[in-house]
N, C-alpha and C positions, 0 to 999 in steps of 0.2 A: 788160498784154495778157492775156485770158484767154480760155479756150474757152467756148463757148455751154453754158448750162445742160444737164446731161444728154448731154452730147457724150460719146464714147469717146475716151480719151486713149491714144495711141500710144506703146509703152514698148519700149526696148531695154534687157536685162539685160546686165550685164558681170560675167563671172565664174562659175565652174561649181561653187564649193564651196556656201556658204550660198543662193548665187543660185538653186540649185533649188528651195530653200524659198520664195523669193519668187516663183519662176514658179507654184509649186502654188498659192500665195496670190491671184495675179493671175489665173490661169485660172478660180479660182472666182467672178470677179466679171466675166463676160463682157459685162454691159452698161455696164460703166466702163471696161474697159482691153482694149487690143488688142495683144499681143505680136507685135512685126513683126520683131525681130532679137535675136540671141543673139551674144555676143562672149566667145572666151576666147583666151589664147596659145597653148593646145593646139589644133591644128586637127581632130584627131581627136575630142577632148571637144565643141569646137564643133559639130561636125556630129553627134554623138550626141546631145546635148541638144537641139539643133534638131528633130532626126528625132524624139525621144521625145516631145516636147511639141507636134509639129506647127508649130514655128515657121518662117516662110517663108524666112529669111534667117540663114546662120551665116558668122561672119567672125573672124578673127584681129587685124583692123586697128580699134583704137578710133577713128582718126582718119576712117576711112570712116563710121563712125556718126555721128560729128560734122558731116560733111559732108551728110547726108540731111536734107532738109527735111520728111519725111513722121514725123519723131519727136518727139514732146512731150517725153518724160521720158527721162532717162538713169537706168538703177539700178544704181548702184555697188557690188559686191558682191567688191571686189578687196582685195589685201593692204593693211593699215593705211597703210604708207608711200606709197601711192599715191593717197591719198584727196583730198588738198588740190590737188595738181595737176590730178588727172581732174575734180574738181569745178568747178575754174575754167575749165577748157577748156569743159566742158559749158555753164556759164553764158555764156561768151563765144560761143559756138554758138548760143545763143538757145534753149538747152534747160531745163526744170526739172530738178533733181536729186534723186535719192534717194540716200543714202549710207549705208553700214553703218557700225557701230561699231569704233574710235573714228573721228570725223570728221576729227579733226586731232590734232597733237602739241604744241600750243600755243596760248595765248590769243591771240596776235598772229595766227597763221593763220586763227582763228575771227573775228576783227575784220576781217581782209582780206577774207573770204569774205562776210561781212555788208555792207561797202562795195560789193563787187562784185556782189552780188544786188541791191542798192539801185538801182546804177548800169544794170544790164541789164534791170531788171524782171523777173526770174526768180527762182524760190523753191528754196531747198534744203530739204529734208525729211529730217533725220538719223534714223536707225533707233533709236526705243524702243519696241519692241513690246509690251515687258512693262506698259506703261501702259495697254493695252487689255484686259486680262484682266478678266473679269466678277468674279472674286473681289476683286481689287484695287480693282474700280470700285465695289464696294459700300462699302469704306472711304471712297471719296471721295464718294460719295453721301451718307453720314452726315455727313462733314466739312461738306458744301454745306448740309445742312440743320441744322448748328450744333448738333448733338448729341453731339459727343466730349468737349467740355469741354477743360480745359488738357491740354497733353502734357507728360507727364512724362519718359518714356524710349521709346527704340527700340532695336532689335538687329536686325542684317542678318547672317546666315550664309551664305557661299557656299563649300560644303566640297565640293569637287570632286576627280576623280582625272585627273592628266594625266601621261604617261610618255614614254619614247623614241620610241615609234611616233608619237606627237603631234608631238614637237620634231623629227621627221626631215625635215619641211618646213623647207627653209634658211631661210625669212624668219623662223619662229617663234622666240621666245626671244630676240630681238635688238631692241635700243632703236631701231636705225637702220630697221628693216623693219617690227617689230610695234608700236611707239612705248612699249611697256612690257609688263608681266607680268600677273600676275594681277588686278590692280586694274583696268588699262586693258582688257584682252582678254576678262576672265571675269566680273568682279563688278561691271562698269559699268552693266548692265541693273537690278540689284536695287538699287545705290545710287542710280540715278536715281528709282525708285521712291520710295524714301524722301526724297528733295528734293522731289519732286513732291507727295507728300503733306502735307510737314511745313514747307516753305517754305525760305527762303534759310539757309546755314550762316554762322555767324559766326566759328568759329575750328576749327583742324583740329591734331592732333597724331597723328602715325603712327610705326609702325615697321614695316619691312620685312625679308625674309630670303629668302635662296635656299638652301632645305634638302632639296628633293625631287628636283629635276633639275639636271644639270650645265650650266646655261645662264646667259646674261648678266643676264637680268632676274629680277624678283622672283618666287617662287611661293608666299610666305605673307606674310600682312599683317595686322596689326591698327591700326584707325584710330578715334580717339577725337573725336566732333564736340560743339560746343556750338551750338545752333540760335539763331537771332535773336530768339526768344522765351524764352530760357534753357533749353529742353528740351535734354536729354542724347540722344547716340547713339552707340552701339558698332558697328564693322564688323569682322568677323572672315572672312578669305579664307585658303584653303589648296588646293593641287593634289595634296595627299597623304592625301585620305581614302580609307579602305577601302571605306565604302558613302557614295555621292554623296547630298546633300541641299542644298536651299537652304531659308531659313526667314526669314521677316520678322515680328517681334514688336513691337506698339505698344501702349504703356502710357498710355491717356487718364484724365482724370479720371472718365469716366462709363463707360467700356467698354475692355477690354482686346481686342485683335485679333490674330489669328495666322494666317499663310498656311499652306498645305499644305507638304508637305516635298519636292515634285518638283523635282530639281535644275534642270531646265530649263523648267518650268512652273508656277513658284511663284505667278504673277500669276492662274491659273485658279482655278475652284472645286474643292475646298470651300475656304472660309475660316471661321474661327471667331469669334464675337462673344460675349463672355461680361461678364457685369455681376454687380456685388456685391448686388444685390436685385432682387426680383420687379417692383417698379414700373419701374425703370429697364429690366428686361429686356423688359417689355411694350411700353414706349416705342419701344426699338430694334428689335424685332421688327415692331411697326407702321410703323415709317419704312422698314425693308428691304422690306416688303410690296409697296411700290409702285416698287421697283428695276425698270429695263427692261433686260433682258440685250441687248447688241449684238454685232456681229461681234467676234471677238477675234483677238489676236497679229499677224501680218503681214497677215492679211485685215482686221483691225480699223483697222489704221494705214491701209492702202492705201484702203480704202474712204472713211474720213474725209477722206484727202487728195484724192481725186477730187471730192468735194464742196467741198471749200475752193478748188481751183484753179478748177472751173467756175462757181462762185458769188463769185468774187473777195475770198476771206477769206484769212487767213494759215494755213499748214498747221498739222494737229493738233499735231505736234512741229517747233519752229522752232529758228532757229540761237541764238535766247537761252537756250532749253532746253538745247542742246547746250555752250554756254558755260559753264553752271552745272556741267554734268558735267565739262568739261574745267578748269574752276576748282578743283574739288575734286581732280581729279587733281594738278594744279600744287602745290596747298597740301600734299597728302600726301608727294609725291615731295620737295619741299623739305624738309618736317618730318623725313621719315625719314633725309635725308642730313646735315640740319644739328643736329637735335635740339631745333629750336625749335618753340614754337607759332605757328602761323600765322593771322593775322588776315585776315578776307575782308571786302569784295571785293579783288581783286587786280587793279591797274592797270599801265599800261606801265613805271612805275618799279621793278617787282619784279624780283628778280636771274632769276626763271624766267619772265617773262612770254613770251620768245621761246622757250621749251621745256624740257623736262627730259630729252631723249633721251640724252645722253652719262651714262654712269654716274658720271663725275666731277663732272657737274651742268653741263657746258657748254652752250652754247646750239646751237639746232637748225640753225644757219647760215642 
């Protein structure tokens, strides 16, 4: 079942942290979305956010949202440990769901959500807003034109700073509630960009450490990847950088591509495209000349989601996309704890198919 093409979809946002960034994006798309409710467990915050944005209804009850027949989409911006259960109840209530990262703490949960989405006829749109930056999209533009050549190597750096103030929130830094550390909560978007650009991963080897903060989860990590086409990639993550930056570098046969250094906006312009000779530079420049910028970041994902839902197409980010992200996390945590090189894909027979949450490697229950 879908809304008619061009219809405004009615949205309820749940959670007032990053949820306010979602609201900022949604209100910039007034012809596509109508914000009808905001929910937060803190009644004062729920009222303040609703008043600030002119949202007609504020509530502390998630169940009350589910019971409303005038809501098309539930937008979940809650702590990670709540995502799966809240997404399931949204689907069962006949709503589409937008869900912040990480969607789940296991491949088993993602597969269960996919089965439920199929049964209910509703869609889940995991948040991967970095995919929609015009800097990153220029790389995809060249890829789709077949101008990159063979992939040699890629590197992704997520070097941020998080300290005691950040981890004062009681759900942070714990596997039970945040599902993981810097790999799960901080670098997941940049790592998704790499997978989205280069394709499936063949094998993973990882090392993690907790060196910056006295927390349960990791705050430093290095991960080595082999892609299915034989290309190599290296991921480095730390929460102890004095100066924050993010950077993606791609070394292709025909061009070297590098993102900007903005810690939280590396997907936006400017990106650099460098070639070894003038003839190749002219070809790349000519191909980029017909690139068409589109809405970016959350606004970019939401605008495309509206088109997909009203035209009967899959969301711009699917559960299969989220599964690839969760599969990388599954492999990385297993490798870090066992020292093994992990081959992908990972199926139900893998020891971590049901989750990596317990530091000892136990199941997620």
